[in-house]
C-alpha positions in Angstrom: 89.8 -28.7 -3.2 87.8 -30.6 -5.6 86.2 -33.8 -5.0 85.1 -36.3 -7.6 81.3 -36.0 -8.5 80.3 -39.6 -9.5 79.5 -40.1 -5.6 78.0 -36.8 -5.0 74.4 -38.0 -5.0 75.3 -41.3 -3.2 72.6 -41.5 -0.4 73.7 -42.4 3.4 74.5 -45.8 3.8 71.3 -47.9 4.8 72.2 -47.7 9.0 72.9 -44.4 9.4 69.9 -43.3 7.4 68.1 -45.6 9.8 69.8 -44.1 12.7 68.7 -40.7 12.0 65.1 -42.1 11.6 64.8 -43.7 14.5 67.3 -42.5 17.3 65.5 -38.9 17.8 62.6 -41.2 19.3 62.4 -43.3 22.5 61.4 -46.7 22.0 58.2 -47.8 23.0 59.0 -51.1 24.8 62.5 -53.1 25.3 64.3 -52.7 21.9 64.7 -55.6 19.8 67.2 -55.4 16.8 65.7 -56.8 13.4 67.8 -54.8 11.4 71.5 -56.2 10.3 72.1 -59.1 9.0 74.6 -60.1 11.6 74.4 -63.9 12.5 74.0 -64.7 16.2 73.8 -68.5 16.0 76.7 -70.1 17.6 80.1 -70.1 16.0 81.8 -73.6 15.2 83.4 -75.1 18.2 87.0 -75.7 16.5 87.6 -72.1 15.7 89.1 -71.1 19.4 91.5 -74.0 19.2 92.8 -73.9 15.7 93.2 -69.8 16.0 95.0 -70.6 19.6 97.3 -72.7 17.9 98.2 -70.8 15.2 98.8 -67.3 16.9 102.5 -67.2 15.8 101.0 -66.7 12.1 100.2 -63.0 12.9 103.9 -62.7 13.4 104.5 -63.1 9.3 102.8 -61.9 6.1 100.4 -64.1 4.8 99.9 -65.2 1.5 98.1 -63.0 -0.8 95.9 -65.5 -2.8 95.4 -67.6 0.4 97.4 -70.8 1.6 97.5 -73.9 -0.8 95.8 -75.6 2.0 92.9 -73.1 2.0 92.7 -73.1 -1.4 92.6 -76.7 -1.6 89.4 -76.9 0.9 87.5 -74.0 -1.0 87.8 -76.2 -4.7 86.9 -79.1 -2.8 83.8 -77.6 -1.2 83.1 -76.2 -4.7 83.7 -79.6 -6.0 81.0 -81.0 -3.4 78.5 -78.3 -3.5 78.4 -77.7 -7.2 80.1 -80.7 -9.1 82.4 -78.1 -10.6 86.2 -78.9 -11.1 88.3 -75.7 -10.3 92.1 -75.4 -9.8 93.5 -73.3 -7.2 94.5 -70.7 -9.6 90.9 -70.4 -10.2 90.1 -68.9 -7.0 91.3 -66.2 -4.9 90.5 -65.5 -0.9 88.8 -62.6 0.0 88.2 -60.3 3.3 84.5 -61.0 3.1 82.4 -60.8 -0.2 82.0 -56.8 -0.2 85.6 -56.3 -0.7 85.4 -58.8 -3.6 82.2 -57.5 -4.9 83.9 -54.1 -5.2 87.5 -54.9 -6.3 86.5 -57.5 -8.8 84.5 -54.9 -11.1 87.8 -52.6 -10.8 89.6 -55.3 -11.9 87.8 -56.5 -14.9 85.7 -53.9 -16.2 86.4 -52.3 -19.3 86.7 -48.5 -20.0 84.4 -48.8 -22.8 81.9 -51.3 -24.4 81.0 -51.2 -27.9 82.5 -47.7 -27.7 80.2 -46.6 -25.5 80.0 -46.3 -21.5 79.9 -49.4 -20.2 76.8 -50.4 -17.9 76.7 -52.6 -14.6 73.4 -54.5 -14.3 72.1 -55.1 -10.5 68.8 -55.9 -9.0 66.6 -53.0 -7.2 66.7 -53.4 -4.4 70.1 -54.5 -3.7 73.7 -54.9 -1.7 74.6 -51.5 -1.7 78.2 -52.0 -3.1 77.1 -53.1 -6.4 76.3 -49.3 -7.3 79.3 -47.9 -5.6 81.4 -50.5 -7.4 80.0 -49.4 -10.8 80.5 -45.4 -10.0 84.0 -46.0 -9.0 84.8 -47.4 -12.6 83.1 -44.7 -14.4 80.2 -47.3 -15.5 76.5 -46.5 -15.6 74.6 -48.5 -13.1 71.1 -49.5 -14.4 69.1 -50.8 -11.6 66.6 -53.3 -12.7 63.3 -54.2 -10.7 63.3 -57.3 -8.6 59.6 -57.2 -7.2 56.6 -59.5 -7.0 55.9 -59.6 -10.4 59.3 -60.8 -11.5 59.5 -63.6 -8.7 61.7 -60.8 -6.7 64.6 -61.4 -9.4 65.7 -58.9 -12.0 64.4 -59.6 -15.5 67.5 -58.7 -17.5 66.4 -60.1 -20.4 63.5 -57.5 -20.7 66.0 -54.8 -21.4 66.3 -53.5 -24.5 69.4 -54.7 -26.9 71.1 -51.1 -26.8 71.5 -51.4 -23.2 72.2 -55.2 -22.9 75.0 -54.4 -25.7 76.8 -52.1 -23.2 76.8 -54.2 -20.6 80.1 -55.2 -18.9 78.9 -57.1 -15.7 75.6 -58.2 -14.3 75.5 -58.5 -10.5 72.9 -61.4 -9.4 72.4 -62.4 -5.6 70.9 -66.1 -5.2 69.6 -66.3 -2.7 68.7 -62.6 -2.8 69.0 -59.9 -0.4 66.4 -58.8 0.8 63.3 -61.0 -0.5 65.0 -64.3 -0.1 64.2 -65.6 -3.6 66.2 -68.3 -5.3 67.3 -68.1 -9.0 66.0 -71.4 -10.4 68.0 -73.6 -13.1 66.0 -71.8 -15.8 66.5 -68.7 -14.5 70.6 -69.2 -14.4 70.5 -70.8 -18.0 68.5 -67.7 -19.6 71.0 -65.5 -17.5 74.1 -67.3 -19.0 72.6 -67.2 -22.4 72.1 -63.6 -22.1 75.6 -63.2 -21.1 76.8 -65.0 -23.8 74.8 -63.5 -26.6 75.8 -60.0 -25.5 79.4 -60.7 -24.1 78.9 -59.7 -20.1 80.2 -61.2 -17.3 78.4 -62.5 -14.4 79.0 -61.7 -10.9 77.3 -64.2 -8.7 76.6 -63.2 -5.0 76.0 -66.6 -3.3 77.1 -65.6 0.3 73.2 -66.8 1.5 73.4 -70.2 -0.5 73.8 -72.6 2.7 70.8 -71.0 4.2 67.7 -72.4 2.3 64.2 -73.6 3.4 63.8 -77.1 1.2 66.3 -77.4 -1.3 70.0 -76.4 -1.7 69.7 -73.3 -4.4 71.7 -74.2 -7.7 74.8 -71.9 -8.5 76.3 -70.1 -11.2 79.4 -72.5 -11.3 77.0 -75.6 -11.5 75.0 -74.1 -14.1 77.7 -72.9 -15.9 79.7 -76.2 -16.1 76.2 -77.9 -17.2 75.6 -76.0 -19.9 79.3 -75.5 -21.2 79.3 -71.6 -20.9 82.7 -70.0 -21.0 84.8 -70.4 -18.1 85.4 -66.5 -18.2 82.0 -65.7 -18.1 81.1 -66.3 -14.4 82.5 -65.5 -11.1 81.0 -66.5 -7.8 81.3 -64.9 -4.0 81.0 -67.0 -1.0 81.4 -66.0 2.6 81.9 -68.1 5.7 79.7 -65.1 7.6 76.5 -66.6 6.9 77.5 -70.2 6.5 79.4 -70.8 9.6 78.4 -67.6 11.8 81.7 -65.9 11.5 80.7 -62.4 10.5 83.7 -61.0 12.2 86.2 -63.6 10.5 86.0 -61.7 7.4 86.6 -64.7 5.3 85.5 -65.7 1.8 86.4 -66.1 -1.7 85.7 -65.7 -5.2 86.3 -68.1 -7.9 85.5 -68.0 -11.9 87.7 -67.8 -15.0 91.5 -68.2 -14.8 92.2 -64.9 -16.3 89.5 -62.9 -14.6 90.9 -64.6 -11.4 94.3 -63.5 -12.6 93.7 -59.6 -13.0 91.9 -59.6 -9.8 94.9 -61.4 -8.0 97.1 -58.5 -9.6 95.0 -55.5 -8.6 94.9 -57.1 -4.8 99.1 -57.5 -5.0 99.0 -53.4 -5.0 95.8 -52.7 -3.4 94.5 -55.4 -1.2 94.9 -56.9 2.1 95.5 -60.7 2.4 94.1 -62.4 5.4 96.0 -63.2 8.4 97.3 -66.5 8.5 95.5 -67.6 11.8 92.5 -66.8 10.0 93.1 -68.7 6.7 94.0 -71.9 9.2 90.4 -71.3 10.8 88.6 -70.9 7.3 90.3 -74.0 5.8 88.6 -75.9 8.6 85.2 -74.2 8.2 85.3 -75.1 4.6 86.0 -78.6 5.2 83.3 -79.3 7.8 79.5 -79.6 6.7 78.0 -80.6 10.0 77.9 -77.2 11.9 76.4 -75.7 8.5 73.8 -78.3 8.7 72.9 -77.4 12.6 73.1 -73.9 11.4 70.4 -74.3 8.7 68.1 -76.2 10.6 68.0 -73.3 13.2 66.9 -71.1 10.4 64.4 -73.5 9.3 62.7 -73.5 12.6 62.6 -69.9 12.2 60.9 -70.0 8.7 58.3 -72.0 9.9 57.9 -69.7 13.0 57.4 -66.9 10.8 55.2 -68.8 8.6 52.9 -69.3 11.4 53.0 -66.0 12.7 52.5 -64.1 9.6 50.0 -66.8 8.3 47.1 -65.1 6.4 49.0 -61.9 6.1 48.1 -60.7 2.4 51.4 -60.1 0.2 53.5 -62.4 2.8 55.6 -64.8 1.3 58.3 -66.4 3.7 61.8 -66.7 2.1 62.9 -69.6 0.3 66.6 -68.8 1.3 68.6 -66.1 3.5 67.7 -65.1 6.5 65.3 -61.8 6.0 61.5 -61.4 5.8 60.5 -59.0 3.1 57.2 -57.7 4.5 54.6 -55.4 2.6 53.8 -52.0 4.2 52.0 -48.9 2.9 55.1 -46.9 3.6 58.4 -48.5 5.0 59.8 -45.3 6.5 56.4 -44.7 8.2 56.3 -48.3 9.5 59.4 -48.5 10.7 58.9 -45.3 12.8 55.8 -46.3 14.3 57.1 -49.8 15.0 60.0 -48.2 16.9 58.2 -45.8 18.8 55.5 -48.2 19.8 57.3 -51.6 20.4 60.9 -50.9 20.4 61.4 -53.5 17.3 63.8 -52.1 14.8 63.3 -53.1 11.3 64.8 -51.4 8.0 62.8 -49.5 5.5 63.0 -51.5 2.0 63.7 -48.0 0.3 67.2 -47.8 2.0 67.9 -50.7 -0.2 66.6 -49.5 -3.3 67.0 -46.5 -5.7 64.4 -44.5 -7.5 64.1 -45.9 -10.9 61.5 -44.8 -13.6 59.6 -42.6 -11.0 59.6 -45.8 -8.4 61.4 -47.0 -5.7 60.6 -50.9 -5.5 61.6 -50.8 -1.8 59.2 -48.3 -0.6 56.4 -50.6 0.6 58.5 -53.1 2.1 60.2 -53.4 5.5 63.5 -55.7 5.8 63.3 -57.8 9.0 66.4 -60.0 9.8 65.7 -63.4 11.7 69.2 -63.4 13.0 68.2 -63.3 16.8 67.7 -66.7 19.0 64.2 -67.9 17.9 62.5 -66.7 21.2 63.6 -63.3 20.7 62.8 -63.3 17.2 59.3 -64.6 17.9 58.6 -61.8 20.3 59.7 -59.4 17.6 57.7 -60.5 14.9 54.6 -60.9 17.3 55.0 -57.2 18.2 55.3 -56.1 14.8 52.4 -58.1 13.3 50.0 -56.9 16.4 51.6 -53.1 15.8 51.1 -53.1 11.7 48.8 -55.5 11.0 46.7 -56.1 14.1 
C-alpha cells in the first residue's frame, strides 16, 4: 500500500525522541520533570462549579464556532488587551491552538503563489505543528534561524525576494517557544510591512502572551490596527492552557480577517470538532476574569527571579522576557540531557528536538529547553542540580 511521501522524512515528535534517549538509563536521583510545558499552577476556583452547573450541556451538540456568549467574552478581552475592535464573525473557538495553527493553513494556503509552489515561513526552532501543516498543504517549509544574533526571533526580511514572493503564510510566536523572546513594536511593524509588500498572511502564535516578566508583549492585532494593515493580513491564536492553567480544557481561539475566519469556519463545519458546551461555559468565565491571570503571572515572575539568581554569571544565559521556558546554552543538547538524567534525575529537552537542520546547522543543537512549570521549590531544586551537574 502506498503512503504519502511528504511525511516520510518527518522526525519523531520531541517527547518520543526524548524517551528513546533517556528511558534505557536509570535516573541518578529522584526524577524531576522539566520537559513538557504543561502548567501546574492551580486552575481557577470557578472552573468546577461552572462545569457542574452545565453538565447537561454534554447532552447536546455544541455550536461549531462558539456560543454567542463565548465569542462576546473573547472579543471583549481582545478589546481590553489589544485595543482592537473585532466583530464576533472575526473569531472562531478552537480545541487549543495546535488545532487552529494546523487547520488555519489548510483553510487559507493557496495551491500556488505567483505561479510556483508556495512557501510557509517559520522560526527555527519552532512549534512542530507549523512544519506538519506546511507539508500537509504541499507548501515548502522554510526554516529561518531564530538565534542570539537575531534576538531569538526570525529575521524574515533577510530572505531573498525570490523566496518572499512565494510566501503564503509566515508563522511567528511571541513570546517565543522555546527562547522566551518578545517581538517588539518595531519587529511587528517590519513584519507587517513585509507581509504587505509580498502579499502573505501572518499567523501569530500568542499562546504565551499573558506570561511576561516586566511589560505586556505587544500583539499582532494591536499593531495591525495601529498601522492600518489589511484586516485579512493577520490571524492571532490564543489559548487558556497557559493563561489560565487549563491545558486539559483544550480551549482557545483564532481571530483575524472576516474572510479568512469564514474559510476556517467552513472547513471546520466539515472536518472539525467543536468544544463541548460545558467547556465553552467555563471558557466564557475564564476570558472574562483577569484576577487569576494576574496571580498566575506573579508566580512565574517569582520563578524568573529565582532562575536569574541560580544562573547568575553563567555565560550565555539570558532569562526569558515571556513564556515559561529557559533556553540554556550547552555544548551538545543531547549529551547534556543524557548526562543530567543519569547523574541527577532531572529531565530536560534537547533543543535540537525543536529545530531542523538548515544550511548544515541545527540552531537548537547547543541548547536545552527547561520548563518552569513545577512548584517553585521543586523547580529551584531541579535548576540547582542542573547548574551543578552541567556548569559546576
